[in-house]
C-alpha positions as CSV (number, residue, x, y, z in Angstrom):
1,M,17.5,-39.8,2.9
2,S,14.3,-41.3,1.5
3,G,10.7,-40.3,1.1
4,T,8.7,-37.9,-1.1
5,V,9.5,-34.2,-0.9
6,G,6.8,-31.9,-2.2
7,P,7.2,-28.5,-3.7
8,R,8.7,-25.9,-1.4
9,I,6.4,-23.1,-0.5
10,P,8.2,-19.8,-0.4
11,P,8.1,-18.1,3.0
12,F,5.8,-15.1,3.5
13,T,7.8,-11.9,3.4
14,N,7.0,-8.4,4.6
15,T,9.7,-6.1,3.5
16,Y,8.2,-2.7,2.8
17,S,5.6,-0.3,4.1
18,L,4.4,3.2,3.0
19,D,5.5,6.3,4.9
20,F,2.9,9.1,4.8
21,D,4.1,12.7,5.2
22,G,1.2,14.2,7.2
23,V,0.4,16.8,4.5
24,D,-1.0,15.6,1.3
25,D,0.1,12.0,0.8
26,V,-2.8,9.7,0.1
27,L,-3.4,6.2,-1.3
28,S,-6.7,6.2,-3.2
29,L,-8.8,3.1,-3.7
30,G,-11.1,4.8,-6.2
31,T,-14.7,4.0,-5.4
32,P,-14.5,0.3,-4.2
33,S,-18.2,-0.2,-3.5
34,T,-17.6,-3.8,-2.4
35,V,-15.1,-2.9,0.4
36,G,-16.7,-2.9,3.8
37,T,-20.2,-2.2,2.7
38,G,-23.1,-3.3,4.9
39,G,-23.5,-3.3,8.6
40,I,-20.8,-5.8,9.7
41,N,-17.2,-5.5,8.6
42,T,-13.7,-5.7,9.9
43,L,-10.6,-3.5,9.4
44,S,-7.1,-4.6,10.3
45,F,-3.8,-2.6,9.8
46,W,-0.3,-2.1,11.2
47,V,0.8,1.4,12.1
48,K,4.0,3.1,13.4
49,A,4.0,6.8,14.3
50,N,4.8,9.4,16.9
51,A,2.2,11.6,18.5
52,Q,-0.1,13.4,16.0
53,S,-1.3,16.9,15.9
54,T,-4.2,17.9,18.2
55,A,-5.3,20.8,16.1
56,G,-8.8,19.8,15.1
57,I,-9.9,16.7,13.3
58,T,-6.8,16.0,11.1
59,N,-4.4,13.1,10.7
60,Y,-6.8,10.8,9.0
61,L,-5.7,7.2,8.8
62,F,-8.7,6.2,6.6
63,S,-11.6,7.9,4.9
64,D,-14.6,7.0,2.8
65,D,-14.9,7.0,-1.0
66,G,-16.1,10.6,-1.2
67,S,-19.8,9.8,-1.7
68,G,-20.9,11.2,1.6
69,Y,-20.5,10.8,5.4
70,N,-19.9,7.3,6.6
71,W,-18.1,5.7,9.4
72,W,-14.8,5.2,7.5
73,R,-14.2,9.0,7.4
74,F,-13.6,9.5,11.0
75,F,-10.5,7.4,11.9
76,H,-7.8,9.8,12.9
77,G,-4.9,10.3,15.2
78,H,-5.1,12.8,18.1
79,G,-1.9,13.1,20.2
80,T,-0.9,9.5,21.0
81,N,-4.4,8.2,20.7
82,L,-6.5,6.7,17.8
83,Y,-9.9,8.3,17.7
84,W,-13.2,7.8,15.8
85,R,-15.6,10.8,15.7
86,N,-19.2,11.0,14.5
87,I,-20.4,13.8,12.2
88,N,-21.3,15.9,15.3
89,G,-17.7,15.8,16.4
90,V,-18.3,13.5,19.4
91,A,-15.0,11.6,19.9
92,F,-14.5,8.0,20.8
93,N,-11.0,7.0,22.0
94,L,-10.3,3.6,20.3
95,A,-6.7,3.1,21.4
96,T,-4.7,5.0,23.9
97,N,-0.9,5.5,23.5
98,L,-1.0,3.9,20.0
99,F,1.3,6.5,18.5
100,D,4.4,5.9,20.6
101,G,7.0,5.3,17.8
102,N,6.5,1.5,17.8
103,W,4.7,-0.9,15.5
104,H,1.2,-1.9,16.5
105,N,-1.6,-4.0,15.0
106,V,-5.1,-2.7,15.2
107,V,-8.3,-4.7,14.4
108,V,-11.6,-2.9,14.4
109,I,-14.8,-5.0,14.1
110,R,-18.0,-3.0,13.3
111,N,-21.2,-4.3,14.8
112,P,-20.0,-7.5,16.5
113,S,-22.8,-10.1,16.8
114,D,-22.9,-10.0,20.6
115,L,-23.1,-6.2,20.9
116,V,-25.8,-3.7,20.2
117,D,-26.3,-2.1,16.8
118,G,-23.8,0.7,16.2
119,S,-20.8,-0.8,18.2
120,L,-17.1,-1.2,17.6
121,R,-14.8,-3.8,19.1
122,I,-11.1,-2.8,19.0
123,Y,-8.1,-5.1,19.5
124,V,-4.5,-3.7,19.8
125,D,-1.7,-6.2,19.5
126,N,-4.2,-9.0,20.2
127,G,-4.8,-7.7,23.7
128,T,-8.0,-7.5,25.6
129,P,-10.7,-6.0,23.3
130,L,-12.3,-2.6,24.0
131,D,-16.0,-2.2,23.1
132,R,-17.4,1.2,22.1
133,T,-21.1,2.0,21.3
134,L,-21.2,4.7,18.6
135,D,-23.9,6.8,17.0
136,Y,-27.1,5.0,16.0
137,R,-26.7,6.2,12.4
138,Y,-23.7,3.9,11.9
139,G,-25.6,0.7,12.8
140,V,-26.8,-2.1,10.5
141,A,-29.8,0.0,9.5
142,G,-28.0,3.3,9.6
143,F,-27.7,5.8,6.8
144,Y,-24.0,5.8,6.5
145,N,-22.6,2.4,5.7
146,G,-20.4,3.5,2.8
147,A,-17.1,2.2,1.5
148,L,-13.4,2.6,2.3
149,G,-11.9,5.0,-0.2
150,T,-8.5,6.3,1.0
151,I,-5.6,5.3,3.2
152,G,-3.4,7.9,4.9
153,N,-5.6,10.9,4.4
154,N,-9.2,12.0,3.9
155,N,-10.6,11.9,0.4
156,T,-9.5,15.4,-0.5
157,A,-5.8,14.8,0.5
158,S,-5.7,17.7,2.9
159,S,-5.5,16.3,6.4
160,G,-2.8,13.6,6.2
161,F,-1.6,11.1,8.7
162,N,2.1,11.4,9.7
163,G,3.5,7.9,10.0
164,I,3.9,4.5,8.5
165,I,1.0,2.1,7.6
166,D,1.3,-1.5,6.5
167,E,-0.9,-4.5,5.6
168,V,-4.3,-2.9,5.5
169,S,-7.1,-5.5,5.1
170,V,-10.9,-5.5,5.1
171,W,-13.6,-8.2,5.6
172,N,-17.3,-8.0,5.0
173,S,-17.8,-10.0,8.1
174,E,-16.8,-10.3,11.8
175,I,-13.6,-12.2,12.2
176,T,-13.0,-14.4,15.3
177,P,-10.6,-13.9,18.2
178,S,-8.5,-16.7,16.8
179,D,-8.3,-14.8,13.5
180,V,-7.1,-11.7,15.5
181,A,-4.4,-13.8,17.1
182,S,-3.3,-15.2,13.7
183,I,-3.1,-11.7,12.2
184,Y,-1.0,-10.4,15.1
185,N,1.3,-13.5,14.9
186,S,3.3,-12.5,17.9
187,G,4.2,-9.2,16.3
188,K,5.0,-10.0,12.7
189,P,2.6,-9.8,9.7
190,T,1.6,-13.1,8.2
191,D,-0.1,-14.5,5.1
192,L,-3.8,-13.5,5.5
193,S,-4.8,-15.7,2.6
194,L,-4.4,-18.7,4.9
195,L,-7.0,-17.5,7.4
196,P,-10.3,-19.5,7.4
197,T,-11.9,-16.4,5.9
198,P,-9.4,-14.4,3.9
199,P,-9.9,-10.7,3.7
200,L,-12.1,-9.3,0.9
201,N,-9.4,-6.7,0.1
202,W,-5.8,-6.6,1.3
203,Y,-3.4,-3.8,0.5
204,R,0.2,-4.9,1.3
205,M,1.4,-1.3,0.9
206,G,5.1,-1.6,-0.1
207,D,5.1,-5.3,-0.9
208,N,3.6,-6.1,-4.4
209,G,3.7,-2.4,-5.2
210,A,5.3,-0.9,-8.2
211,Y,6.3,2.8,-8.8
212,K,5.3,4.2,-12.1
213,D,6.3,7.9,-12.0
214,P,4.7,9.7,-10.3
215,Q,2.5,7.1,-8.6
216,W,2.7,4.0,-6.5
217,L,0.5,1.2,-7.9
218,I,-0.7,-0.9,-5.0
219,P,-3.0,-3.7,-6.2
220,N,-5.5,-5.5,-4.0
221,N,-3.4,-8.6,-3.1
222,E,-5.8,-11.0,-4.8
223,N,-5.0,-9.2,-8.1
224,K,-1.2,-9.1,-7.7
225,D,-0.5,-11.7,-10.4
226,K,-2.9,-10.5,-13.0
227,V,-1.7,-9.0,-16.2
228,S,-3.8,-5.9,-15.9
229,N,-5.0,-4.1,-12.8
230,Y,-5.1,-0.5,-14.2
231,S,-6.7,1.3,-17.1
232,M,-7.0,4.8,-18.6
233,D,-10.3,6.7,-18.0
234,F,-11.0,9.3,-20.7
235,D,-13.1,12.2,-19.5
236,G,-15.2,12.9,-22.6
237,M,-14.1,16.6,-22.7
238,D,-10.6,16.9,-24.0
239,D,-8.7,13.6,-23.2
240,Y,-7.1,11.6,-26.0
241,V,-4.0,9.7,-26.8
242,G,-2.1,9.9,-30.1
243,T,0.6,7.6,-31.3
244,P,3.4,7.9,-33.9
245,A,2.6,4.4,-35.2
246,T,2.1,4.9,-38.9
247,L,0.2,2.1,-40.6
248,A,3.3,1.4,-42.8
249,Q,5.3,0.8,-39.6
250,L,2.6,-1.7,-38.5
251,G,2.8,-3.6,-41.7
252,F,-0.3,-2.4,-43.5
253,P,-0.5,-2.3,-47.3
254,A,0.8,0.8,-49.1
255,T,-2.5,2.2,-50.3
256,T,-5.4,-0.1,-50.0
257,V,-6.3,-3.3,-48.3
258,S,-7.6,-5.2,-51.3
259,E,-5.6,-8.1,-49.9
260,G,-4.2,-9.0,-46.5
261,S,-5.8,-8.7,-43.1
262,F,-5.6,-6.7,-39.9
263,S,-7.1,-7.0,-36.4
264,I,-7.8,-4.6,-33.5
265,S,-8.3,-5.9,-29.9
266,F,-9.2,-3.9,-26.9
267,W,-11.3,-3.8,-23.6
268,Y,-14.0,-1.2,-23.5
269,N,-16.0,0.2,-20.5
270,Y,-17.9,3.5,-21.2
271,N,-19.3,6.0,-18.8
272,T,-21.6,8.1,-21.0
273,I,-22.0,8.8,-24.7
274,T,-22.0,12.3,-26.3
275,N,-21.8,12.9,-30.0
276,G,-20.8,9.3,-30.8
277,P,-17.0,9.7,-30.5
278,P,-14.4,7.5,-32.1
279,I,-12.7,5.1,-29.7
280,I,-9.8,4.0,-31.9
281,Q,-9.1,5.2,-35.4
282,S,-6.5,6.0,-38.0
283,T,-6.2,9.8,-38.3
284,T,-7.8,11.1,-41.5
285,N,-8.8,14.4,-43.0
286,Y,-12.4,13.4,-43.1
287,L,-14.0,10.9,-40.8
288,W,-15.5,8.5,-43.3
289,N,-13.2,9.1,-46.3
290,D,-10.5,6.6,-45.8
291,G,-8.6,4.8,-43.0
292,F,-10.4,2.8,-40.3
293,G,-12.0,3.4,-37.0
294,I,-14.3,2.2,-34.2
295,R,-17.0,4.7,-33.1
296,Q,-19.8,4.8,-30.6
297,E,-23.2,5.2,-32.2
298,I,-26.0,6.9,-30.2
299,S,-28.1,7.6,-33.3
300,L,-29.1,3.9,-33.4
301,G,-31.3,4.2,-30.3
302,S,-28.9,2.7,-27.8
303,N,-25.1,2.2,-27.5
304,K,-23.6,0.2,-30.3
305,L,-20.2,0.3,-31.9
306,R,-19.6,1.0,-35.6
307,F,-16.5,-0.4,-37.3
308,W,-15.6,1.0,-40.6
309,V,-12.9,0.6,-43.2
310,G,-12.6,3.3,-45.9
311,N,-16.1,4.9,-45.4
312,Q,-19.3,4.6,-43.5
313,A,-20.9,2.4,-46.1
314,S,-18.2,-0.2,-45.5
315,S,-19.0,-0.8,-41.8
316,A,-20.2,-3.4,-39.4
317,I,-22.4,-2.4,-36.4
318,T,-22.7,-4.5,-33.2
319,T,-26.1,-6.0,-32.9
320,G,-26.7,-6.0,-29.1
321,N,-26.8,-3.1,-26.6
322,L,-23.6,-2.4,-24.8
323,N,-24.2,-1.3,-21.2
324,A,-22.4,1.5,-19.4
325,S,-20.0,0.7,-16.5
326,Q,-19.4,-2.8,-17.8
327,W,-16.2,-4.3,-19.4
328,Y,-16.5,-5.8,-22.8
329,H,-13.8,-7.3,-25.0
330,I,-13.9,-6.2,-28.6
331,L,-12.1,-7.7,-31.6
332,A,-12.4,-6.3,-35.1
333,V,-10.9,-8.3,-38.0
334,F,-10.7,-7.1,-41.6
335,K,-10.0,-9.9,-44.1
336,G,-8.9,-9.1,-47.6
337,G,-9.6,-11.1,-50.7
338,A,-12.0,-11.1,-53.7
339,T,-14.8,-10.3,-51.2
340,H,-13.6,-8.3,-48.2
341,T,-15.2,-8.9,-44.9
342,L,-15.2,-7.0,-41.6
343,E,-15.9,-9.2,-38.6
344,V,-16.9,-7.9,-35.1
345,Y,-16.5,-10.1,-32.0
346,V,-18.0,-9.1,-28.6
347,D,-16.8,-11.0,-25.5
348,G,-15.5,-13.9,-27.7
349,T,-18.6,-14.3,-29.9
350,L,-18.9,-13.3,-33.6
351,D,-21.5,-10.5,-33.3
352,N,-21.7,-9.2,-36.9
353,I,-20.0,-9.4,-40.3
354,A,-20.1,-7.0,-43.2
355,S,-19.0,-7.9,-46.8
356,F,-18.0,-5.6,-49.7
357,T,-16.2,-6.0,-53.0
358,T,-14.3,-2.7,-53.6
359,S,-10.9,-2.1,-52.2
360,R,-10.8,0.0,-49.0
361,N,-8.5,3.1,-48.7
362,I,-6.0,2.9,-45.8
363,H,-3.1,5.2,-46.8
364,N,-0.2,4.2,-44.6
365,P,1.2,7.6,-43.5
366,Q,-1.8,7.7,-41.1
367,T,-1.3,7.2,-37.4
368,I,-3.4,5.8,-34.6
369,S,-5.4,7.8,-32.1
370,M,-7.5,6.7,-29.1
371,G,-10.4,8.7,-27.6
372,F,-10.8,11.5,-30.2
373,A,-11.7,12.3,-33.8
374,P,-8.7,14.4,-34.9
375,D,-10.3,15.8,-38.0
376,G,-12.0,19.0,-36.8
377,Y,-14.9,17.2,-35.0
378,A,-14.7,17.7,-31.2
379,Y,-15.9,14.2,-30.3
380,Y,-14.3,12.8,-27.3
381,Y,-14.7,9.3,-25.7
382,N,-16.0,9.2,-22.1
383,G,-14.9,5.9,-20.5
384,K,-12.1,3.4,-19.9
385,L,-9.8,1.7,-22.4
386,D,-7.5,-1.2,-21.6
387,E,-5.1,-3.5,-23.5
388,V,-5.3,-2.0,-27.0
389,A,-3.5,-4.1,-29.6
390,I,-3.2,-4.1,-33.4
391,W,-2.0,-6.8,-35.8
392,N,-1.5,-6.8,-39.6
393,T,-2.9,-10.4,-39.5
394,D,-6.2,-12.2,-38.8
395,Q,-6.5,-12.9,-35.1
396,S,-9.9,-14.5,-35.1
397,S,-8.4,-17.9,-34.3
398,N,-7.1,-16.5,-31.0
399,I,-10.4,-15.0,-29.9
400,A,-10.7,-17.3,-26.9
401,T,-7.3,-16.3,-25.6
402,L,-7.9,-12.6,-26.2
403,S,-11.4,-12.4,-24.7
404,T,-11.2,-14.5,-21.5
405,A,-9.2,-11.9,-19.5
406,P,-6.2,-9.6,-20.3
407,T,-3.2,-11.7,-21.0
408,D,0.4,-11.5,-22.1
409,L,0.0,-10.8,-25.9
410,T,3.7,-11.1,-26.7
411,P,3.4,-14.7,-27.9
412,L,0.7,-13.5,-30.4
413,N,3.2,-11.0,-32.0
414,P,1.1,-7.8,-32.2
415,S,2.4,-5.0,-34.3
416,A,1.7,-2.6,-31.4
417,W,0.3,-3.1,-27.9
418,W,-0.6,-0.4,-25.4
419,K,-1.4,-1.8,-21.9
420,M,-2.8,1.7,-21.1
421,G,-2.7,2.1,-17.3
422,E,-0.2,-0.5,-16.3
423,N,3.1,1.0,-17.4
424,A,2.0,4.6,-18.1
425,T,4.0,7.5,-16.7
426,Y,2.8,11.1,-16.2
427,V,4.4,14.6,-16.2
428,E,2.3,17.5,-15.1
429,T,2.6,20.3,-17.6
430,V,-0.5,22.5,-17.3
431,N,-1.7,22.5,-13.7
432,P,-3.6,20.4,-12.8
433,D,-3.3,18.5,-16.0
434,G,-0.3,17.0,-17.8
435,T,1.0,14.5,-20.3
436,W,0.6,10.7,-20.1
437,T,3.0,8.5,-21.9
438,I,1.5,5.1,-22.8
439,P,4.4,2.8,-23.8
440,D,4.1,0.4,-26.7
441,E,4.9,-2.9,-25.1
442,V,6.4,-4.5,-28.3
443,G,7.8,-1.6,-30.2
444,T,8.7,2.1,-30.1
445,N,5.3,3.6,-30.9
446,D,4.6,5.1,-27.5
447,G,1.3,6.9,-27.1
448,T,1.2,10.4,-25.8
449,S,-1.8,12.2,-24.3
450,N,-2.9,15.6,-25.5
451,N,-1.4,17.5,-22.6
452,L,-4.8,17.9,-21.0
453,M,-5.2,14.7,-19.0
454,A,-5.1,14.8,-15.2
455,D,-3.1,12.4,-13.1
456,S,-6.4,10.8,-12.0
457,A,-6.9,9.5,-15.5
458,R,-5.2,6.2,-14.5
459,V,-7.7,4.2,-12.4
460,G,-7.4,1.0,-10.4
461,T,-9.9,-1.0,-12.3
462,A,-9.5,-3.3,-15.3
463,P,-11.2,-6.3,-16.8
464,S,-11.4,-9.1,-14.1
465,S,-9.6,-6.8,-11.6
466,S,-10.9,-4.0,-9.3
467,N,-10.3,-2.2,-6.0
468,N,-6.7,-1.5,-6.8
469,A,-5.0,1.4,-5.1
470,L,-3.0,4.4,-6.5
471,S,-1.0,7.0,-4.6
472,F,-1.1,10.7,-5.1
473,N,1.6,13.2,-4.0
474,M,3.8,10.3,-2.9
475,D,7.4,9.7,-4.1
476,L,9.6,6.7,-4.7
477,I,11.2,7.2,-1.3
478,D,7.9,6.9,0.5
479,R,8.2,3.1,0.3
480,V,10.5,2.2,3.3
481,E,12.1,-0.9,4.6
482,D,10.5,-0.6,8.0
483,T,8.0,-3.3,8.9
484,P,6.7,-5.0,12.1
485,Q,9.1,-7.6,13.4
486,I,9.2,-10.1,16.3
């Protein structure tokens, strides 16, 4: 046998789907403002279910992001039929006999180019399309364009769909009849990334999902290979995470840092600022007396970060304004020696540097906390944190690696590394709040929340990754080996 053989491409597999219980199961996409916004978009999904309840508008297959009425909210099952209803309750039957216990593919195109404003075109199993003219408010110039926010329920998880859903995908465009045929693929899901126009968002449901008790993490398929797709969102009222990681365990000097170095790296995305709370700090009896920390500063006229070692006088402050709802990579490096320096890097660039000559107090029995000043000051951080890592070495030479996007930090040998949302687990202890465990990826210094964080504290957004889904009220057994087959 002769000739050149190229690399073998693994076949596309579709092994799992998600089974919704018809009560409170829901897959939340957060507030993905880029999903299906604007007047023209396409939705495709596979579904298998028996007849649904006919008691009012229940059995939601999809809903909006909770920001108000829009066309996503009104996809629901009614008997054996798939309906869409407007806000006045006027029903449009999109597919008859859809819920017959068999798998079907449904493609819905909103505002096709050859129809009037406010129309839907529906394909079932690549059959003859059905065109429906809807309410004028849902047209290109309508009030309610909105975004897809949930799968398997409405956005309050109270009117669930009873059945199995697989391979949900959304385009911000009108796909072609040829695309519809490719999606159906004679009755078996196929790789949608190979279409001339791949979907903007694609939730493979069971495939590429991971169960982190008590949630299914279902990333948008384009993010499936990224190191981080989830982060922790602190509410600014009572959320924080403490760790048992003493500075001695992390390799810090016994009393002072007159010599030696340490580094702190994290990704930061704040919502609002109140009272200038610490983001990460070693726990102390008095905020500025000893230890180290990173604190938001609103007294400076706009959002900046202050980094201190020992006391407020020994600090470096970021020079530029840091905007809300934007991810930044932050690296703080303390370098010991005859003259101590504290360097601050923002998004890979050295932003500021402070120098001082006296030794800084550290006191190694202290531990690390995130999101709160545990010294009698009720200052709580309001925003997201991701990929928090600490070294007892100078990591400034690795700034390009650290700041480009979240990456596997194991080769850089951190003393502690908390991925935050990715591998966290949750136990409800005080309804509706509970305790999050944030594992240390390289050691045993797992972080624990203060028993007042809700299950919604984990969110499907991270640096370089967004529109990732999280389940609520769903169990491990809700991923089933039941998929469309030829």
